[in-house]
BAMIMI-967253 format. One record per residue (C-alpha): residue number from 1; residue in three letters; x, z, y. Coordinates in Angstrom, 2 decimals, decimal comma. Example, Ala and Ser with C-alpha at 12.3 -4.5 7.8 and 13.67 -1.06 7.14 Angstrom:
<kolkols>
+-----+-----+---------+---------+---------+
:   k :   r :    east :      up :   north :
+-----+-----+---------+---------+---------+
:   1 : ALA :   12,30 :    7,80 :   -4,50 :
:   2 : SER :   13,67 :    7,14 :   -1,06 :
+-----+-----+---------+---------+---------+
</kolkols>
This chain:
<kolkols>
+-----+-----+---------+---------+---------+
:   k :   r :    east :      up :   north :
+-----+-----+---------+---------+---------+
:   1 : MET :  -22,36 :  -28,35 :  -14,67 :
:   2 : ASP :  -22,84 :  -24,55 :  -14,82 :
:   3 : PHE :  -21,68 :  -22,96 :  -11,57 :
:   4 : SER :  -23,09 :  -19,52 :  -12,40 :
:   5 : TRP :  -20,84 :  -16,46 :  -13,00 :
:   6 : THR :  -20,53 :  -14,78 :  -16,36 :
:   7 : PRO :  -21,49 :  -11,06 :  -16,62 :
:   8 : GLU :  -17,75 :  -10,18 :  -16,85 :
:   9 : GLN :  -17,03 :  -12,13 :  -13,58 :
:  10 : GLN :  -19,97 :  -10,50 :  -11,85 :
:  11 : ALA :  -18,67 :   -7,04 :  -12,91 :
:  12 : LEU :  -15,17 :   -8,00 :  -11,65 :
:  13 : ARG :  -16,55 :   -9,09 :   -8,32 :
:  14 : ALA :  -18,49 :   -5,86 :   -7,97 :
:  15 : GLN :  -15,34 :   -3,91 :   -8,72 :
:  16 : ALA :  -13,40 :   -5,95 :   -6,20 :
:  17 : ALA :  -16,09 :   -5,47 :   -3,52 :
:  18 : GLN :  -15,99 :   -1,72 :   -4,13 :
:  19 : VAL :  -12,15 :   -1,56 :   -3,93 :
:  20 : SER :  -12,22 :   -3,73 :   -0,75 :
:  21 : ALA :  -14,78 :   -1,56 :    0,95 :
:  22 : ASP :  -12,80 :    1,56 :    0,11 :
:  23 : ALA :   -9,62 :   -0,02 :    1,44 :
:  24 : VAL :  -11,28 :   -1,03 :    4,72 :
:  25 : ALA :  -12,60 :    2,60 :    5,09 :
:  26 : ARG :   -9,04 :    3,97 :    4,64 :
:  27 : TYR :   -6,84 :    1,31 :    6,29 :
:  28 : GLY :   -9,21 :   -0,36 :    8,71 :
:  29 : ARG :  -10,59 :   -3,97 :    8,67 :
:  30 : HIS :   -8,10 :   -6,71 :    9,28 :
:  31 : ASN :   -8,91 :  -10,17 :   10,41 :
:  32 : ASP :   -7,15 :  -12,84 :    8,27 :
:  33 : SER :   -6,00 :   -9,96 :    6,01 :
:  34 : TRP :   -3,81 :  -11,95 :    3,65 :
:  35 : ILE :   -1,50 :  -12,59 :    6,57 :
:  36 : ASN :   -2,32 :   -9,88 :    9,20 :
:  37 : GLY :   -3,23 :   -6,85 :    7,04 :
:  38 : PHE :    0,10 :   -5,35 :    5,99 :
:  39 : SER :    0,07 :   -2,12 :    3,93 :
:  40 : LYS :    2,71 :   -1,30 :    1,32 :
:  41 : ASP :    0,51 :    1,61 :    0,12 :
:  42 : PHE :   -2,36 :   -0,78 :   -0,73 :
:  43 : ALA :    0,08 :   -3,18 :   -2,41 :
:  44 : LEU :    1,03 :   -0,40 :   -4,80 :
:  45 : GLU :   -2,64 :    0,25 :   -5,42 :
:  46 : MET :   -3,07 :   -3,47 :   -6,18 :
:  47 : GLY :   -0,20 :   -3,30 :   -8,61 :
:  48 : SER :   -1,65 :   -0,25 :  -10,38 :
:  49 : LEU :   -4,95 :   -2,14 :  -10,84 :
:  50 : GLY :   -3,08 :   -5,06 :  -12,34 :
:  51 : TRP :   -4,34 :   -7,32 :   -9,55 :
:  52 : ILE :   -0,92 :   -8,69 :   -8,73 :
:  53 : GLY :    0,19 :  -11,40 :  -11,25 :
:  54 : MET :   -3,32 :  -11,33 :  -12,72 :
:  55 : THR :   -2,88 :  -14,89 :  -14,05 :
:  56 : TRP :    0,87 :  -14,77 :  -14,88 :
:  57 : PRO :    1,76 :  -15,04 :  -18,58 :
:  58 : THR :    1,84 :  -11,69 :  -20,33 :
:  59 : GLU :    5,46 :  -12,36 :  -21,57 :
:  60 : TYR :    6,53 :  -12,13 :  -17,88 :
:  61 : GLY :    4,49 :   -8,89 :  -17,29 :
:  62 : GLY :    1,44 :  -10,69 :  -15,92 :
:  63 : GLY :   -2,19 :  -10,02 :  -16,81 :
:  64 : GLY :   -2,72 :  -13,34 :  -18,60 :
:  65 : ARG :   -6,15 :  -13,55 :  -17,16 :
:  66 : PRO :   -8,13 :  -16,69 :  -16,28 :
:  67 : PRO :   -7,26 :  -18,16 :  -12,85 :
:  68 : ILE :  -10,87 :  -17,74 :  -11,76 :
:  69 : ASP :  -10,50 :  -13,90 :  -11,91 :
:  70 : ARG :   -7,81 :  -14,09 :   -9,19 :
:  71 : LEU :  -10,03 :  -16,24 :   -7,09 :
:  72 : ILE :  -12,94 :  -13,67 :   -7,36 :
:  73 : VAL :  -10,70 :  -10,75 :   -6,47 :
:  74 : GLY :   -9,00 :  -12,61 :   -3,56 :
:  75 : GLU :  -12,37 :  -13,73 :   -2,16 :
:  76 : GLU :  -13,70 :  -10,18 :   -2,07 :
:  77 : LEU :  -10,51 :   -8,63 :   -0,69 :
:  78 : ILE :   -9,99 :  -11,15 :    2,12 :
:  79 : ALA :  -13,68 :  -11,39 :    3,01 :
:  80 : ALA :  -13,85 :   -7,61 :    3,53 :
:  81 : GLY :  -10,56 :   -7,53 :    5,49 :
:  82 : ALA :   -8,56 :   -5,38 :    2,96 :
:  83 : PRO :   -4,79 :   -5,37 :    3,83 :
:  84 : ILE :   -3,22 :   -7,41 :    1,09 :
:  85 : ALA :   -0,46 :   -9,13 :    3,07 :
:  86 : ALA :    2,40 :   -7,07 :    1,63 :
:  87 : MET :    1,89 :   -8,51 :   -1,78 :
:  88 : TRP :    0,13 :  -11,79 :   -1,18 :
:  89 : PHE :    3,01 :  -14,25 :   -0,71 :
:  90 : ALA :    4,91 :  -12,99 :   -3,73 :
:  91 : ASP :    1,83 :  -13,00 :   -5,94 :
:  92 : ARG :    0,76 :  -16,48 :   -4,72 :
:  93 : GLN :    4,10 :  -18,29 :   -4,62 :
:  94 : MET :    7,28 :  -16,44 :   -5,45 :
:  95 : GLY :    6,21 :  -15,14 :   -8,83 :
:  96 : PRO :    4,87 :  -18,36 :  -10,18 :
:  97 : THR :    7,94 :  -20,19 :   -8,88 :
:  98 : LEU :   10,37 :  -17,77 :  -10,60 :
:  99 : ILE :    8,36 :  -18,03 :  -13,80 :
: 100 : LYS :    8,62 :  -21,82 :  -13,76 :
: 101 : PHE :   12,12 :  -22,39 :  -12,35 :
: 102 : GLY :   13,91 :  -19,05 :  -12,41 :
: 103 : THR :   16,46 :  -17,92 :  -14,98 :
: 104 : PRO :   15,73 :  -15,06 :  -17,43 :
: 105 : ASP :   18,01 :  -12,82 :  -15,34 :
: 106 : GLN :   16,17 :  -13,59 :  -12,14 :
: 107 : GLN :   12,84 :  -13,00 :  -13,80 :
: 108 : ALA :   13,95 :   -9,75 :  -15,14 :
: 109 : GLU :   15,36 :   -8,63 :  -11,78 :
: 110 : PHE :   12,60 :   -9,73 :   -9,45 :
: 111 : LEU :    9,24 :  -10,03 :  -11,19 :
: 112 : PRO :    8,71 :   -6,28 :  -11,97 :
: 113 : GLY :    8,97 :   -5,35 :   -8,28 :
: 114 : ILE :    6,47 :   -8,03 :   -7,34 :
: 115 : LEU :    4,07 :   -6,97 :  -10,03 :
: 116 : SER :    4,16 :   -3,30 :   -9,08 :
: 117 : GLY :    3,66 :   -4,10 :   -5,37 :
: 118 : GLU :    7,00 :   -2,43 :   -4,57 :
: 119 : THR :    8,76 :   -5,47 :   -3,05 :
: 120 : THR :    7,60 :   -7,70 :   -0,14 :
: 121 : TRP :    8,79 :  -11,25 :    0,19 :
: 122 : CYS :    8,97 :  -13,69 :    3,08 :
: 123 : ILE :    9,42 :  -17,43 :    2,95 :
: 124 : GLY :   12,28 :  -19,04 :    4,90 :
: 125 : MET :   10,86 :  -22,49 :    5,40 :
: 126 : SER :   10,08 :  -23,69 :    8,92 :
: 127 : GLU :   12,76 :  -24,27 :   11,45 :
: 128 : PRO :   12,66 :  -24,74 :   15,28 :
: 129 : ASN :   13,07 :  -28,55 :   14,84 :
: 130 : SER :   11,59 :  -28,76 :   11,34 :
: 131 : GLY :    8,05 :  -27,62 :   10,99 :
: 132 : SER :    5,83 :  -29,86 :    8,90 :
: 133 : ASP :    8,67 :  -32,21 :    8,20 :
: 134 : LEU :   10,40 :  -29,90 :    5,72 :
: 135 : ALA :   12,87 :  -32,62 :    4,67 :
: 136 : SER :   14,47 :  -32,48 :    8,16 :
: 137 : LEU :   15,67 :  -28,77 :    7,78 :
: 138 : VAL :   19,37 :  -28,06 :    8,57 :
: 139 : THR :   19,92 :  -24,38 :    7,58 :
: 140 : SER :   22,91 :  -24,71 :    5,37 :
: 141 : ALA :   24,25 :  -22,97 :    2,25 :
: 142 : GLU :   27,85 :  -23,87 :    1,42 :
: 143 : ARG :   29,37 :  -22,98 :   -1,96 :
: 144 : ASP :   32,40 :  -20,64 :   -1,69 :
: 145 : GLY :   33,50 :  -19,57 :   -5,12 :
: 146 : ASP :   30,76 :  -17,46 :   -6,73 :
: 147 : ASP :   28,71 :  -17,22 :   -3,52 :
: 148 : PHE :   26,76 :  -19,33 :   -1,07 :
: 149 : VAL :   27,53 :  -18,87 :    2,61 :
: 150 : ILE :   24,41 :  -19,44 :    4,63 :
: 151 : ASN :   24,06 :  -20,33 :    8,35 :
: 152 : GLY :   21,05 :  -21,43 :   10,32 :
: 153 : GLN :   17,72 :  -20,30 :   11,79 :
: 154 : LYS :   14,14 :  -20,04 :   10,47 :
: 155 : ILE :   11,07 :  -19,52 :   12,52 :
: 156 : TRP :    7,41 :  -18,52 :   11,83 :
: 157 : THR :    8,70 :  -16,40 :    9,00 :
: 158 : SER :    5,88 :  -13,94 :    8,31 :
: 159 : PHE :    6,97 :  -10,43 :    7,62 :
: 160 : GLY :   10,62 :  -11,28 :    8,06 :
: 161 : ALA :   11,00 :   -7,83 :    9,57 :
: 162 : GLU :    9,31 :   -5,92 :    6,71 :
: 163 : ALA :   10,39 :   -8,08 :    3,70 :
: 164 : ASP :   12,76 :   -7,03 :    1,01 :
: 165 : TYR :   13,63 :  -10,54 :    0,07 :
: 166 : CYS :   13,57 :  -13,95 :    1,65 :
: 167 : TYR :   12,92 :  -16,96 :   -0,49 :
: 168 : LEU :   15,08 :  -19,39 :    1,52 :
: 169 : ILE :   14,62 :  -23,21 :    1,59 :
: 170 : CYS :   18,03 :  -24,60 :    2,68 :
: 171 : ARG :   20,34 :  -27,52 :    2,56 :
: 172 : THR :   23,25 :  -27,59 :    0,04 :
: 173 : ASP :   24,18 :  -31,18 :    0,52 :
: 174 : THR :   24,00 :  -33,46 :    3,48 :
: 175 : THR :   25,10 :  -36,79 :    1,93 :
: 176 : GLY :   21,82 :  -38,13 :    0,49 :
: 177 : LYS :   18,39 :  -38,86 :    1,71 :
: 178 : PRO :   16,59 :  -36,08 :    3,74 :
: 179 : HIS :   14,51 :  -34,81 :    0,85 :
: 180 : GLN :   17,65 :  -34,59 :   -1,33 :
: 181 : GLY :   20,21 :  -31,82 :   -1,20 :
: 182 : ILE :   17,67 :  -29,10 :   -0,64 :
: 183 : SER :   17,92 :  -25,85 :   -2,60 :
: 184 : GLU :   16,05 :  -22,54 :   -2,93 :
: 185 : ILE :   18,02 :  -19,26 :   -2,81 :
: 186 : ILE :   16,79 :  -15,64 :   -2,93 :
: 187 : ILE :   18,33 :  -13,48 :   -0,17 :
: 188 : PRO :   18,03 :   -9,73 :    0,07 :
: 189 : MET :   17,01 :   -9,02 :    3,65 :
: 190 : ASP :   19,54 :   -6,24 :    4,00 :
: 191 : THR :   22,41 :   -8,63 :    3,52 :
: 192 : PRO :   24,98 :   -8,56 :    6,41 :
: 193 : GLY :   24,61 :  -11,38 :    8,86 :
: 194 : ILE :   20,81 :  -11,51 :    9,02 :
: 195 : GLU :   19,14 :  -10,92 :   12,38 :
: 196 : VAL :   15,29 :  -10,75 :   12,61 :
: 197 : ARG :   13,41 :  -11,11 :   15,86 :
: 198 : PRO :    9,63 :  -10,52 :   15,67 :
: 199 : ILE :    7,48 :  -12,89 :   17,74 :
: 200 : THR :    4,50 :  -11,37 :   19,50 :
: 201 : ASP :    1,58 :  -13,87 :   19,28 :
: 202 : MET :   -1,48 :  -14,01 :   21,61 :
: 203 : THR :   -3,32 :  -11,61 :   19,27 :
: 204 : THR :   -0,53 :   -9,03 :   19,69 :
: 205 : ASN :    0,36 :   -9,44 :   15,98 :
: 206 : ARG :    4,11 :   -9,41 :   15,27 :
: 207 : HIS :    4,34 :  -10,70 :   11,62 :
: 208 : PHE :    5,87 :  -14,00 :   12,77 :
: 209 : CYS :    9,57 :  -13,79 :   13,11 :
: 210 : GLU :   12,72 :  -15,73 :   13,95 :
: 211 : VAL :   15,37 :  -15,10 :   11,36 :
: 212 : PHE :   19,02 :  -16,01 :   12,04 :
: 213 : PHE :   21,65 :  -16,36 :    9,33 :
: 214 : THR :   25,29 :  -16,12 :   10,34 :
: 215 : ASP :   27,84 :  -16,34 :    7,49 :
: 216 : VAL :   25,40 :  -14,63 :    5,19 :
: 217 : ARG :   27,07 :  -14,37 :    1,68 :
: 218 : VAL :   24,73 :  -14,45 :   -1,34 :
: 219 : PRO :   25,68 :  -14,63 :   -5,04 :
: 220 : ALA :   25,37 :  -18,10 :   -6,44 :
: 221 : VAL :   23,28 :  -16,65 :   -9,26 :
: 222 : ASN :   20,49 :  -16,28 :   -6,69 :
: 223 : LEU :   20,02 :  -20,08 :   -6,73 :
: 224 : VAL :   16,51 :  -20,85 :   -8,15 :
: 225 : GLY :   16,34 :  -24,10 :  -10,13 :
: 226 : VAL :   18,71 :  -26,96 :   -9,73 :
: 227 : GLU :   21,00 :  -27,12 :   -6,82 :
: 228 : GLY :   20,12 :  -29,88 :   -4,40 :
: 229 : ASN :   16,95 :  -30,74 :   -6,27 :
: 230 : ALA :   14,46 :  -28,20 :   -5,00 :
: 231 : PHE :   12,22 :  -30,39 :   -2,93 :
: 232 : LYS :    9,74 :  -30,84 :   -5,74 :
: 233 : GLN :    9,91 :  -27,04 :   -6,38 :
: 234 : THR :    8,97 :  -26,48 :   -2,74 :
: 235 : MET :    6,10 :  -28,97 :   -2,95 :
: 236 : ALA :    4,85 :  -27,18 :   -6,06 :
: 237 : GLN :    4,92 :  -23,93 :   -4,00 :
: 238 : LEU :    2,87 :  -25,58 :   -1,21 :
: 239 : GLU :    0,21 :  -26,63 :   -3,73 :
: 240 : HIS :   -0,22 :  -22,90 :   -4,42 :
: 241 : GLU :   -0,33 :  -22,12 :   -0,66 :
: 242 : ARG :   -2,64 :  -24,80 :    0,47 :
: 243 : GLY :   -5,37 :  -24,86 :   -2,07 :
: 244 : GLY :   -6,17 :  -21,11 :   -2,40 :
: 245 : ILE :   -9,16 :  -19,08 :   -1,47 :
: 246 : ASP :   -7,18 :  -17,55 :    1,46 :
: 247 : ARG :   -7,60 :  -20,90 :    3,31 :
: 248 : LEU :  -11,40 :  -20,55 :    3,22 :
: 249 : VAL :  -12,32 :  -16,93 :    3,62 :
: 250 : SER :   -9,96 :  -15,66 :    6,27 :
: 251 : ASN :  -12,62 :  -14,87 :    8,92 :
: 252 : GLN :  -15,61 :  -14,31 :    6,68 :
: 253 : ALA :  -15,99 :  -10,75 :    7,86 :
: 254 : LEU :  -16,51 :  -12,02 :   11,39 :
: 255 : TYR :  -19,01 :  -14,61 :   10,15 :
: 256 : ALA :  -21,05 :  -11,89 :    8,43 :
: 257 : MET :  -21,06 :   -9,79 :   11,59 :
: 258 : ALA :  -22,22 :  -12,67 :   13,79 :
: 259 : LYS :  -24,82 :  -13,91 :   11,25 :
: 260 : ALA :  -26,46 :  -10,43 :   11,33 :
: 261 : ARG :  -26,74 :  -10,70 :   15,09 :
: 262 : ALA :  -27,65 :  -14,33 :   15,44 :
: 263 : ASP :  -30,97 :  -15,44 :   16,87 :
: 264 : THR :  -32,45 :  -17,10 :   13,84 :
: 265 : SER :  -35,70 :  -17,85 :   15,63 :
: 266 : ASP :  -33,73 :  -20,72 :   17,22 :
: 267 : PRO :  -33,85 :  -23,73 :   14,88 :
: 268 : ARG :  -30,49 :  -24,87 :   16,26 :
: 269 : VAL :  -28,95 :  -21,57 :   15,17 :
: 270 : ARG :  -30,50 :  -21,86 :   11,75 :
: 271 : GLN :  -29,09 :  -25,33 :   11,46 :
: 272 : THR :  -25,59 :  -24,11 :   12,32 :
: 273 : ILE :  -25,84 :  -21,32 :    9,77 :
: 274 : ALA :  -27,08 :  -23,73 :    7,15 :
: 275 : ARG :  -24,15 :  -26,06 :    7,84 :
: 276 : LEU :  -21,66 :  -23,19 :    7,62 :
: 277 : GLU :  -23,15 :  -21,81 :    4,38 :
: 278 : THR :  -23,10 :  -25,26 :    2,90 :
: 279 : ASN :  -19,59 :  -25,93 :    3,86 :
: 280 : TYR :  -18,44 :  -22,57 :    2,50 :
: 281 : THR :  -20,07 :  -23,46 :   -0,78 :
: 282 : LEU :  -18,30 :  -26,93 :   -0,82 :
: 283 : GLY :  -15,02 :  -25,25 :    0,15 :
: 284 : ARG :  -15,31 :  -22,80 :   -2,69 :
: 285 : ILE :  -15,95 :  -25,66 :   -5,04 :
: 286 : LEU :  -12,80 :  -27,40 :   -3,85 :
: 287 : VAL :  -10,74 :  -24,20 :   -4,23 :
: 288 : THR :  -12,15 :  -23,62 :   -7,68 :
: 289 : ARG :  -11,04 :  -27,11 :   -8,66 :
: 290 : GLU :   -7,56 :  -26,29 :   -7,42 :
: 291 : THR :   -7,67 :  -22,96 :   -9,16 :
: 292 : LEU :   -8,66 :  -24,51 :  -12,52 :
: 293 : ARG :   -6,14 :  -27,36 :  -11,92 :
: 294 : GLN :   -8,94 :  -30,03 :  -12,03 :
: 295 : ALA :   -7,97 :  -31,57 :   -8,78 :
: 296 : PRO :   -5,59 :  -34,62 :   -8,49 :
: 297 : ALA :   -1,98 :  -33,94 :   -7,71 :
: 298 : GLY :   -1,58 :  -33,50 :   -3,95 :
: 299 : PHE :   -5,33 :  -32,96 :   -3,36 :
: 300 : SER :   -4,65 :  -29,37 :   -2,09 :
: 301 : ALA :   -3,97 :  -31,19 :    1,25 :
: 302 : ALA :   -7,59 :  -32,17 :    1,40 :
: 303 : THR :   -8,71 :  -28,80 :    0,33 :
: 304 : LYS :   -6,69 :  -27,06 :    3,07 :
: 305 : CYS :   -7,96 :  -29,51 :    5,57 :
: 306 : PHE :  -11,58 :  -28,99 :    4,74 :
: 307 : CYS :  -11,42 :  -25,22 :    4,36 :
: 308 : THR :   -9,35 :  -24,40 :    7,48 :
: 309 : GLU :  -11,52 :  -26,64 :    9,63 :
: 310 : HIS :  -14,44 :  -24,74 :    8,30 :
: 311 : GLU :  -12,77 :  -21,54 :    9,45 :
: 312 : ILE :  -12,44 :  -23,08 :   12,92 :
: 313 : ALA :  -16,26 :  -23,76 :   12,87 :
: 314 : VAL :  -16,89 :  -20,15 :   11,86 :
: 315 : ALA :  -14,77 :  -18,86 :   14,79 :
: 316 : GLU :  -16,84 :  -21,13 :   17,15 :
: 317 : PHE :  -20,05 :  -19,71 :   15,75 :
: 318 : VAL :  -18,88 :  -16,20 :   16,19 :
: 319 : ALA :  -17,88 :  -16,86 :   19,82 :
: 320 : SER :  -21,14 :  -18,58 :   20,71 :
: 321 : THR :  -23,19 :  -15,85 :   19,02 :
: 322 : LEU :  -21,48 :  -12,92 :   20,75 :
: 323 : GLY :  -21,25 :  -14,71 :   24,11 :
: 324 : ALA :  -19,59 :  -12,68 :   26,87 :
: 325 : GLU :  -18,96 :   -9,85 :   24,36 :
: 326 : ALA :  -16,49 :  -12,17 :   22,64 :
: 327 : THR :  -14,24 :  -12,03 :   25,66 :
: 328 : LEU :  -13,68 :   -8,26 :   25,38 :
: 329 : TRP :  -10,29 :   -7,40 :   24,02 :
: 330 : ASP :  -10,95 :   -5,96 :   20,58 :
: 331 : ASP :  -10,39 :   -6,76 :   16,96 :
: 332 : VAL :  -13,16 :   -9,41 :   17,04 :
: 333 : SER :  -11,67 :  -11,31 :   19,96 :
: 334 : ARG :   -8,18 :  -11,06 :   18,49 :
: 335 : GLY :   -9,59 :  -12,70 :   15,32 :
: 336 : LEU :  -11,11 :  -15,48 :   17,40 :
: 337 : VAL :   -7,95 :  -16,33 :   19,32 :
: 338 : TYR :   -6,11 :  -16,45 :   16,00 :
: 339 : ALA :   -8,30 :  -19,30 :   14,81 :
: 340 : PRO :   -6,23 :  -22,28 :   16,05 :
: 341 : GLY :   -3,55 :  -21,22 :   13,60 :
: 342 : TYR :   -5,73 :  -21,97 :   10,61 :
: 343 : THR :   -5,13 :  -25,70 :   10,80 :
: 344 : ILE :   -1,43 :  -25,27 :   11,62 :
: 345 : MET :   -0,11 :  -22,76 :    9,05 :
: 346 : GLY :    1,06 :  -24,27 :    5,83 :
: 347 : GLY :    1,02 :  -27,79 :    7,33 :
: 348 : THR :   -1,04 :  -29,17 :   10,15 :
: 349 : SER :   -4,27 :  -31,07 :    9,57 :
: 350 : ASN :   -2,59 :  -34,27 :   10,69 :
: 351 : ILE :    0,12 :  -33,87 :    8,07 :
: 352 : MET :   -2,47 :  -32,97 :    5,40 :
: 353 : ARG :   -4,34 :  -36,23 :    6,19 :
: 354 : ASN :   -1,17 :  -38,21 :    5,92 :
: 355 : ILE :   -0,44 :  -36,62 :    2,54 :
: 356 : LEU :   -3,97 :  -37,38 :    1,38 :
: 357 : GLY :   -3,86 :  -40,91 :    2,52 :
: 358 : GLU :   -0,37 :  -41,87 :    1,27 :
: 359 : ARG :    0,13 :  -39,75 :   -1,86 :
: 360 : VAL :   -3,41 :  -39,30 :   -3,27 :
: 361 : LEU :   -5,27 :  -42,43 :   -2,00 :
: 362 : GLY :   -2,23 :  -44,70 :   -2,02 :
: 363 : LEU :   -2,89 :  -46,15 :    1,39 :
: 364 : PRO :   -0,03 :  -48,12 :    3,02 :
: 365 : ARG :    2,08 :  -46,52 :    5,70 :
: 366 : GLU :    1,62 :  -47,73 :    9,30 :
: 367 : PRO :    4,45 :  -50,21 :   10,09 :
: 368 : ARG :    7,07 :  -48,92 :   12,51 :
+-----+-----+---------+---------+---------+
</kolkols>
């Protein structure tokens, strides 16, 4: 198998590296930039470069480019710490979901703003008592004529305070099994009845939010896909979320900093670096398989598990290399204390292992 890059791909990587370096010079370096580096201006720049919707079909306004191109650009942007968060969710999930399940009117209304970088989206998924167990969610959307009336609460909603739209996962029917009766509805965030409360995490970031919906009235035409049958749609979204390059490269900038300062005369340090470099290469292969759709269905759970646990190991290496300096409160230490979130966001490692065992390997469930 040939794992080398073509001249065109090498040129794209060089361009992405240059754009990333310029963005960091102007906007600053952001740890975990796909979720912590928010800049609407840079999102507009990404749109003008055609780097949003790179792989979407051209008939929907996308670039129609090979999936590997997006991986190359994303790897360079995130590794450098360029602030891509304002466009990342919509590019990664909302656009592909609307292309697959949305109506022509929805596609015409929402895709252009995503592609240009003008609109930011958040995902209303987790709830206070429904984290990794998505089927237990209770936020309701009741039909009232030509509208849905929505009541409930979401939590850990990244960019809820900045987003123009919320892609809401909610319950429209309570009579069936837990995974039945779930629907997806697009909600403009300026709709009356929405209250957003930012949550300050231990890094002082405030992108996580609680979002409360009280008699929020949304046109029924904002329903995406089939009412009450969106669980599979949401699972398809999570395949995009869990198997991407963002789950591998989040703290690569900190790794490069620590590697340059590491005492490589120590064979134990060299062994640690070798292990991290090897695992990064393996992680990239796993992500490439997901990107090229060569992995089995559901295998993104294994990819996310491996890659995010690699990111935890990177944080440990950075902390051990910097020693006492890592305890100073600066952008490096903020990046380090963020590390436990890698194996939680998008589904915990325990849940990922359950998915891998039950859905991919076909192992029997433990008797209860």
